[in-house]
C-alpha positions in Angstrom: -51.1 59.3 9.8 -51.3 55.9 8.3 -49.5 55.6 5.0 -51.3 53.6 2.3 -49.8 50.2 1.7 -48.2 49.8 -1.7 -48.5 46.3 -3.2 -45.2 44.6 -3.8 -44.2 44.0 -7.5 -44.4 40.3 -8.3 -41.7 38.5 -10.2 -42.2 35.3 -12.1 -39.7 32.5 -11.4 -39.3 29.7 -14.0 -39.3 26.1 -12.7 -39.3 22.8 -14.4 -42.9 21.9 -15.0 -44.4 25.4 -14.7 -44.0 28.8 -13.1 -44.7 30.3 -9.8 -44.8 33.8 -8.4 -42.4 35.4 -5.9 -42.8 38.9 -4.4 -40.1 41.2 -5.7 -38.8 42.1 -2.2 -38.4 38.4 -1.4 -36.5 37.9 -4.7 -34.2 40.8 -3.8 -33.5 39.3 -0.4 -32.9 35.9 -2.0 -30.5 37.5 -4.6 -28.6 39.3 -1.9 -28.3 36.1 0.2 -26.8 34.3 -2.9 -24.3 37.1 -3.4 -23.3 37.0 0.2 -23.0 33.2 0.2 -20.6 33.2 -2.8 -18.7 36.1 -1.3 -18.2 34.3 1.9 -17.1 31.2 0.0 -14.6 33.2 -1.9 -13.2 34.6 1.4 -12.9 31.2 3.0 -9.2 30.5 3.3 -7.7 27.3 1.8 -7.0 24.4 4.1 -3.6 23.7 2.5 -0.9 26.3 1.9 2.6 25.9 0.6 5.1 26.8 3.4 8.4 26.1 1.8 9.5 29.7 2.2 8.4 30.2 5.8 9.6 26.7 6.8 13.0 27.3 5.2 13.0 24.2 3.1 14.8 24.6 -0.3 15.0 21.4 -2.2 16.0 22.2 -5.8 14.8 20.4 -8.9 17.0 17.7 -10.5 15.7 16.8 -13.9 15.6 13.1 -14.7 15.6 12.0 -11.0 12.4 11.0 -9.4 13.9 11.1 -5.9 12.2 10.3 -2.7 12.6 11.5 0.9 11.9 10.3 4.5 10.4 11.9 7.5 11.4 10.7 11.0 12.9 12.0 14.3 16.5 11.5 13.2 18.1 13.5 16.0 16.0 12.2 18.8 14.6 15.5 20.0 11.0 14.6 19.6 10.0 16.3 16.3 10.1 15.1 12.7 13.1 15.9 10.5 13.4 15.4 6.7 16.1 13.2 5.1 16.2 14.5 1.5 18.6 13.4 -1.3 18.9 15.8 -4.2 20.1 13.4 -6.9 23.0 12.9 -9.2 26.1 14.6 -7.7 24.1 17.0 -5.4 24.2 16.7 -1.6 22.0 14.6 0.6 20.7 16.8 3.4 19.0 16.3 6.7 16.5 19.2 7.3 16.5 19.4 11.1 13.1 20.5 12.6 13.7 23.4 15.0 10.3 22.7 16.7 8.8 26.1 15.6 7.8 25.2 12.1 11.2 25.9 10.5 14.1 23.7 9.4 17.8 24.0 9.2 19.8 22.0 6.7 22.6 19.7 7.7 24.8 17.9 5.1 24.8 14.1 5.3 26.6 13.4 2.0 28.4 16.3 0.3 28.0 17.0 -3.3 30.5 16.3 -6.1 31.1 12.6 -5.3 30.0 9.4 -7.0 27.0 10.0 -9.2 23.7 8.8 -7.7 20.2 8.1 -9.1 18.2 8.5 -6.0 14.8 6.7 -5.9 12.7 5.4 -3.0 13.7 6.4 0.5 12.5 4.7 3.8 13.6 5.1 7.4 13.5 2.5 10.2 15.4 1.4 13.2 17.0 -1.7 11.6 19.3 -2.5 14.6 16.9 -1.7 17.4 19.2 0.8 19.0 16.6 3.5 19.3 17.4 5.8 16.3 16.2 5.9 12.7 18.4 4.6 9.9 17.7 5.2 6.2 17.6 2.9 3.1 18.0 4.7 -0.2 17.2 2.9 -3.4 19.5 3.6 -6.4 18.6 3.1 -10.1 20.6 2.9 -13.3 23.0 0.2 -12.2 24.1 1.9 -9.0 24.3 0.3 -5.6 21.6 0.9 -3.0 22.7 2.8 0.1 22.0 2.1 3.8 22.8 5.0 6.2 23.3 4.0 9.8 22.4 6.7 12.3 24.6 7.3 15.4 21.6 8.8 17.3 22.4 12.4 16.7 21.4 12.6 13.0 24.9 11.8 11.7 25.0 8.9 9.2 27.5 6.5 7.6 26.7 4.4 4.5 27.2 0.8 5.6 25.2 -1.0 2.8 28.1 -3.2 1.7 29.0 -4.3 5.2 25.4 -5.1 6.1 24.6 -7.0 2.9 22.1 -4.7 1.1 24.3 -2.8 -1.4 22.2 -4.4 -4.1 23.1 -3.5 -7.7 20.2 -3.0 -10.1 17.4 -0.5 -10.5 16.0 -0.4 -7.0 13.0 1.9 -7.0 11.0 1.3 -3.8 11.6 -0.4 -0.5 9.6 -1.5 2.6 10.5 -2.8 6.0 8.6 -5.4 8.0 9.3 -8.3 10.3 8.0 -11.2 8.2 9.3 -14.0 10.6 8.4 -12.2 13.9 11.8 -12.5 15.3 12.0 -8.9 16.4 14.2 -7.6 13.6 13.0 -5.7 10.6 13.5 -7.3 7.2 13.7 -5.5 3.9 11.9 -5.9 0.6 13.1 -4.0 -2.5 11.2 -3.5 -5.8 13.1 -3.1 -9.0 11.8 -1.1 -12.0 13.4 -2.5 -15.1 11.6 -3.7 -18.2 14.6 -5.9 -19.1 14.0 -8.5 -16.4 13.5 -6.8 -13.0 13.1 -8.9 -9.9 11.9 -8.4 -6.3 14.5 -8.9 -3.6 13.8 -9.9 0.1 16.6 -9.4 2.6 16.3 -11.2 6.0 17.6 -9.3 9.0 19.8 -11.8 10.8 20.1 -9.6 13.8 21.7 -6.3 14.6 20.9 -4.9 11.2 22.9 -7.4 9.1 21.0 -8.9 6.1 21.0 -12.0 3.9 19.3 -12.2 0.5 16.6 -14.9 0.8 14.5 -14.0 -2.3 14.8 -17.3 -4.0 14.2 -19.5 -0.9 11.2 -17.3 0.1 9.6 -17.6 -3.3 9.4 -13.8 -4.1 11.9 -13.5 -6.9 9.3 -12.8 -9.5 10.1 -10.7 -12.6 8.2 -7.6 -13.6 9.0 -3.9 -13.2 7.6 -2.6 -9.9 7.1 0.9 -8.6 5.8 0.1 -5.1 5.5 -2.6 -2.5 4.5 -2.7 1.1 4.6 -5.2 4.0 1.0 -5.4 5.4 -1.2 -8.1 6.8 -3.6 -8.6 3.9 -5.3 -11.8 5.2 -5.4 -10.6 8.8 -3.7 -13.7 10.2 -1.1 -11.8 12.2 1.8 -12.4 9.7 3.1 -9.7 7.5 2.4 -10.3 3.8 3.9 -8.3 0.9 1.7 -6.5 -1.6 3.8 -5.8 -4.6 2.6 -3.8 -7.7 3.8 -4.1 -11.2 4.0 -1.5 -14.0 2.5 -3.0 -17.1 4.8 -6.0 -17.0 2.5 -8.5 -15.2 -0.3 -8.6 -12.7 -0.1 -7.1 -9.2 0.8 -9.8 -6.6 0.0 -10.4 -2.9 2.7 -12.6 -1.4 1.0 -14.4 1.4 3.2 -15.1 4.4 2.9 -18.8 5.2 4.6 -18.4 8.5 7.6 -20.7 7.6 9.7 -18.2 5.7 8.0 -18.7 2.4 5.4 -16.8 0.4 2.7 -17.7 -2.2 0.8 -15.3 -4.4 -2.9 -15.1 -3.4 -3.9 -12.1 -5.5 -5.9 -14.1 -8.1 -7.9 -15.8 -5.3 -8.7 -12.4 -3.7 -9.6 -10.6 -7.0 -6.6 -8.4 -6.8 -4.5 -9.8 -9.7 -4.9 -6.8 -11.9 -2.7 -5.7 -14.9 -2.2 -2.0 -15.0 0.5 0.7 -14.8 0.6 0.6 -11.0 2.4 3.4 -9.3 1.6 3.5 -5.6 -0.2 1.5 -2.9 -2.0 2.6 0.3 -4.3 0.9 2.7 -7.1 1.9 5.1 -10.4 0.9 6.5 -12.7 3.2 4.4 -16.0 2.2 6.1 -14.7 1.6 9.6 -16.1 -1.9 9.3 -13.0 -3.8 10.2 -11.9 -4.6 6.7 -8.8 -3.3 4.9 -9.2 -1.6 1.6 -6.5 -0.6 -0.9 -5.8 2.1 -3.5 -3.4 1.6 -6.4 -2.8 4.6 -8.7 -2.7 4.2 -12.5 -3.0 6.3 -15.6 -6.6 7.8 -15.4 -8.3 4.6 -14.4 -7.3 3.7 -10.8 -7.7 0.5 -8.8 -9.7 0.7 -5.6 -9.8 -2.7 -3.8 -12.8 -2.7 -1.4 -13.1 -5.8 0.7 -16.4 -7.8 0.5 -16.8 -9.9 3.6 -19.6 -11.9 2.0 -17.3 -13.3 -0.7 -14.0 -13.0 1.2 -12.5 -11.2 -1.7 -12.3 -7.7 -3.2 -15.3 -6.2 -4.9 -15.6 -6.3 -8.7 -17.7 -4.1 -11.0 -18.4 -4.8 -14.6 -15.4 -7.1 -14.9 -12.9 -4.2 -15.1 -10.4 -3.3 -12.4 -11.3 0.4 -12.5 -15.1 -0.1 -12.0 -15.0 0.1 -8.2 -12.9 3.3 -8.2 -15.4 4.9 -10.6 -18.3 3.8 -8.5 -16.6 5.6 -5.6 -16.0 8.8 -7.7 -12.2 8.3 -7.9 -11.1 8.9 -11.5 -8.8 10.9 -13.6 -5.2 12.0 -13.7 -1.9 10.3 -14.4 -1.4 9.6 -10.7 1.7 8.6 -8.8 2.0 8.9 -5.0 -1.3 8.4 -3.2 -2.4 7.9 0.4 -5.5 7.5 2.6 -5.6 10.0 5.5 -8.1 12.0 7.4 -7.3 15.6 6.4 -10.2 17.2 8.3 -10.3 14.9 11.3 -14.0 14.1 10.8 -13.2 10.4 11.5 -13.5 9.2 7.9 -10.6 8.5 5.6 -10.0 10.7 2.6 -7.7 10.2 -0.4 -5.0 12.4 -2.0 -2.9 11.5 -5.0 -0.5 13.6 -6.9 -0.1 13.7 -10.7 2.8 14.6 -12.9 1.0 16.3 -15.9 -1.6 18.1 -13.8 -2.2 19.1 -10.2 -2.9 16.5 -7.5 -6.5 15.6 -6.5 -8.0 15.4 -3.0 -11.2 13.4 -2.4 -13.3 13.7 0.8 -14.6 10.4 2.1 -17.8 9.9 4.1 -17.1 6.6 5.7 -19.9 5.1 3.7 -20.4 3.4 0.3 -21.3 6.8 -1.1 -18.9 8.3 -3.7 -16.0 10.4 -2.6 -16.4 14.2 -3.2 -13.5 15.9 -4.9 -12.3 19.0 -3.0 -9.0 19.6 -4.8 -9.7 23.3 -5.6 -11.7 24.2 -2.6 -9.1 22.8 -0.2 -6.3 24.8 -1.8 -4.2 21.7 -2.4 -4.0 22.4 -6.1 -2.4 25.8 -5.4 -0.2 24.4 -2.6 1.5 21.5 -4.4 2.8 21.4 -8.0 2.6 18.3 -10.2 5.0 15.7 -8.7 5.8 12.0 -8.2 6.6 11.2 -4.6 4.2 11.8 -1.7 4.3 11.6 2.1 1.7 12.5 4.7 3.2 14.0 7.8 2.2 16.3 10.8 5.5 18.2 10.7 4.4 20.9 13.1 2.6 18.6 15.6 -0.7 20.6 15.5 -2.9 17.5 15.0 -3.6 18.3 11.3 -2.0 16.1 8.6 0.2 17.9 6.1 1.4 16.9 2.7 4.9 16.7 1.2 5.6 16.0 -2.4 8.9 15.3 -4.2 10.0 15.1 -7.8 12.9 16.0 -10.1 10.8 18.7 -11.8 9.6 20.6 -8.7 12.0 19.5 -6.0 10.5 19.0 -2.5 7.3 20.9 -1.6 5.6 21.1 1.8 1.9 22.0 2.2 0.7 22.8 5.7 -2.9 21.8 6.7 -4.4 24.7 8.5 -7.0 22.5 10.2 -10.3 23.5 11.6 -11.9 20.1 11.7 -12.7 17.6 14.4 -10.8 16.1 17.3 -7.9 13.7 16.9 -5.5 11.4 18.7 -1.9 10.6 17.6 -0.3 7.3 18.8 3.5 6.6 18.9 4.5 3.0 19.5 7.7 1.6 20.9 8.3 -2.1 20.8 10.3 -3.9 23.4 9.7 -7.6 22.4 8.8 -6.9 18.8 10.9 -4.6 16.5 11.6 -1.2 18.2 9.5 0.7 15.6 6.5 -1.7 16.1 6.1 -1.8 12.3 3.3 -4.2 11.5 1.2 -3.2 14.5 -2.5 -2.6 14.2 -4.2 -0.1 16.5 -8.0 0.2 17.1 -9.5 3.4 18.5 -13.1 3.0 19.8 -15.4 6.0 20.3 -19.1 5.8 21.0 -19.8 2.7 19.0 -17.4 3.4 16.1 -14.1 1.6 15.7 -11.3 3.1 13.6 -8.2 1.2 12.9 -4.7 1.9 11.5 -1.7 -0.2 10.4 1.8 0.9 11.2 3.5 0.6 7.8 6.7 1.2 6.0 6.9 2.1 2.3 3.3 3.3 1.8 2.5 5.6 -1.1 5.3 6.2 -3.6 9.0 7.0 -3.1 8.6 8.8 0.2 8.4 7.7 3.9 5.8 9.6 5.8 4.8 10.1 9.5 4.7 6.6 11.1 2.9 7.9 14.2 -0.7 6.7 13.9 -3.2 9.5 13.4 -6.9 9.1 14.2 -9.4 11.8 13.2 -12.2 11.5 15.7 -14.9 14.0 14.6 -17.0 15.2 17.5 -15.8 12.5 20.0 -14.4 14.0 23.1 -12.9 10.8 24.6 -11.4 7.6 23.2 -13.2 4.8 25.1 -10.6 2.2 24.4 -7.3 2.0 22.4 -6.3 -1.6 21.5 -2.7 -2.1 20.3 -2.1 -5.4 18.5 1.7 -5.6 18.5 3.5 -7.4 15.6 4.6 -10.3 17.8 1.0 -11.2 18.7 0.9 -9.3 22.0 -2.2 -7.1 22.8 -2.4 -4.0 25.0 -5.5 -2.0 26.0 -5.8 1.5 27.3 -9.1 3.2 28.3 -10.6 6.7 28.6 -8.1 8.7 26.7 -8.4 12.4 26.3 -8.5 13.7 22.7 -6.3 16.2 20.9 -3.0 14.8 22.2 -0.1 12.5 21.3 0.5 9.5 23.4 3.5 7.2 23.5 2.8 3.5 24.3 5.7 1.3 25.2 5.1 -2.4 24.8 4.9 -4.0 28.2 7.8 -6.3 29.0 7.4 -10.0 29.3 10.4 -11.6 30.9 11.6 -15.1 31.7 13.8 -15.1 34.8 15.8 -18.0 36.1 18.5 -20.6 35.1 16.0 -22.7 33.0 18.0 -25.7 33.8 16.4 -29.1 34.5 15.1 -29.2 38.1 15.0 -25.4 38.5 12.2 -23.0 39.4 11.8 -20.0 37.2 9.6 -16.9 36.9 7.5 -15.2 34.3 7.3 -11.5 35.0 4.8 -9.4 33.1 3.0 -6.1 33.7 0.1 -5.5 31.2 -1.2 -2.0 30.8 -4.2 -1.0 32.8 -5.0 -4.5 34.1 -4.3 -4.2 37.8 -6.8 -6.3 39.8 -7.8 -8.5 36.8 -7.3 -12.2 36.6 -4.5 -13.7 34.5 -3.5 -17.1 33.0 -0.2 -18.4 31.8 0.7 -21.1 29.3 3.6 -23.0 27.9 3.3 -24.5 24.4 5.6 -26.3 22.0 4.1 -24.5 19.0 2.3 -21.3 18.2 0.7 -22.6 15.0 -2.1 -22.9 14.2 -3.2 -20.3 16.7 -6.5 -20.1 18.6 -8.6 -17.5 16.6 -10.6 -15.3 18.9 -14.0 -14.0 17.7 -12.8 -10.3 17.5 -10.0 -11.0 15.0 -7.2 -11.5 17.5 -5.1 -14.6 18.0 -3.9 -16.5 21.0 -0.7 -18.0 19.7 -1.0 -21.5 21.0 -2.2 -24.6 19.3 -5.3 -25.9 21.1 -4.1 -29.5 20.6 -0.6 -29.0 22.0 0.1 -31.6 24.7 2.2 -29.2 26.9 -0.3 -26.4 26.7 -3.1 -28.8 27.8 -0.9 -30.2 30.6 0.0 -26.9 32.2 -3.7 -25.8 32.7 -4.5 -29.0 34.7 -4.8 -28.6 38.5 -1.7 -29.9 40.3 0.4 -30.0 37.1 4.2 -30.3 37.8 5.0 -27.1 35.8 3.1 -24.2 37.1 2.1 -23.4 40.7 -0.4 -22.1 40.0 -1.1 -21.2 36.3 -3.4 -18.3 37.1 -3.6 -15.4 39.5 -4.5 -11.7 39.8 -2.4 -8.7 38.5 -1.1 -6.8 41.5 -1.9 -3.1 42.0 1.7 -2.1 41.4 4.7 -3.9 39.8 4.7 -7.0 37.6 2.8 -10.2 38.1 4.9 -13.2 38.9 4.1 -16.7 37.8 6.5 -19.5 38.9 7.1 -22.5 36.7 9.2 -25.6 37.2 11.3 -27.6 34.8 11.3 -31.3 35.6 14.7 -32.7 36.6 15.2 -34.7 33.4 18.6 -34.2 31.8 17.3 -35.2 28.4 15.3 -32.0 28.4 18.4 -30.0 27.6 17.9 -28.2 24.3 14.2 -28.4 24.5 12.3 -25.2 23.5 8.9 -23.9 24.2 6.9 -20.7 24.1 5.6 -18.8 27.2 2.4 -16.7 27.1 0.2 -14.8 29.5 -3.2 -13.2 29.2 -5.6 -11.2 31.3 -9.4 -11.8 31.6 -12.3 -9.3 31.4 -15.7 -10.7 30.6 -16.9 -7.3 29.5 -14.2 -6.6 27.0 -14.8 -9.3 24.4 -16.8 -12.5 23.9 -13.6 -14.5 24.5 -13.1 -12.7 27.8 -9.5 -12.3 26.9 -8.3 -8.7 27.2 -4.5 -8.3 27.1 -2.1 -10.8 25.6 1.7 -11.1 26.4 4.0 -13.2 24.4 4.7 -15.6 22.9 8.3 -15.6 24.3 10.6 -18.5 23.2 12.6 -20.1 25.9 15.2 -22.9 25.6 16.5 -25.2 28.3 20.3 -25.0 28.3 
């Protein structure tokens, strides 16, 4: 029997500009789908969760102290530990990572001693001995502290003996090798409205320092919360970006390559007057330009580079205009950092606030505004209001976690549960440059997209984060090439790397072997990464400045007009025999060079360089670069 068809009831749905009809059964299905959609959203777990309890981290509050902390592998076992001062007369502890997501405390300085006012905390290998030391700023007329690591995670404060027990209101610090001598120098910002100054300490070798602030031209006054060594003008030398807190404009000390600096912030459109708290840098659009974020009270400063004007963008004549255009507004912000929290290949931004919860903005890698995901990501529930911030992958799962620190809430760790794209983590070890390779720039190329990172010290505010360079890669399943631009000017290239792994890259050695005396024959030994079978060239030059600028942003540190450099490339020259060759399948390449038998050459110095050739790699055909290495005839 055929049942009679009953007509469906019709519902009227209001729309802008009129009405239209929808059958009732369709509307019921539509309504059910909406309910299910919101239910599924409600059941989606947060991406960030607080793990202090499960990780065993217990950093108590200490009111009145905006203390920082530092993450690094302090005991040399391969995972990241947490160096965390607790302020005033409380202990300083090292929270030792057990490799399973938990930490065990170890006392570095017992409580009950001299009162401290702990501020910014940064870790670095200042003596190139292979372990991480710690510089701890002190405020309130107390002396800064420098803890030397014995390699096992045990420390001794040697600030006085090493020349950095500075007395003032030290609030933030950053390490960088501004003269490219292979030793990390130290810059300290002071926060004091009564005449604060910046301090620059030169590492004379072995981790012993001399104050060169006046001679270098960086002893400007103005209370400062943050500073960072970074290569702002991309000339291969570490500049210093120093913020100021309502006591003057932010400054960019350009490194002139001769030990002195000059402020170029006005020329670049970055000389803004605001209550600057933090500084972070990243390539927001993967276009090869460095962009910066500086936190403020509600209206923040986003410096986006404009290659057409060779300066930072402006909008409406106000410093906060660009940030508003990108959807980044609100909150009394302190620590902030660019990072790729979902590994989609585009940089995101998180900043914490002290009078409200922190804010997370998702970036698209385009000029479109960021989208705030603070609530949906769970970060507002995972981290309380705070000052200091560090980004770190403490459990080595390829997802970047967040650590916050303040006197009000102590130290808090939020784990990133992941679920995004592929990733690659790069750990660098310098052999010719500083051991930490601070100042290096790394480019990861995948399917036509180039992502770049700088290896930095002192980024964000108060806290030292994970210095291993993290690349979110989205759907890419292989890194076509990884280019490391070491801080000394050397360049290494690796190809066809698998994703979802950490790799350690040791800077290839470049050695000068021989007596170097007049009349002697000596050797240049070098073994670039992945260049077996490629041609090479070698050079000697009396000066590295001005360098030859290659079309891809790299530099060959030799002056094109140098008489020695032009002589050694001539056929039959008395120096090299020959000045070119092919990298062997195994072992180092060997280039022989002669020193004329002229006694008056004693004391003469020059730089040795080598490079490999690949016409498919870049328009300049230069692939790897080794050196410059300074040699002196005894």
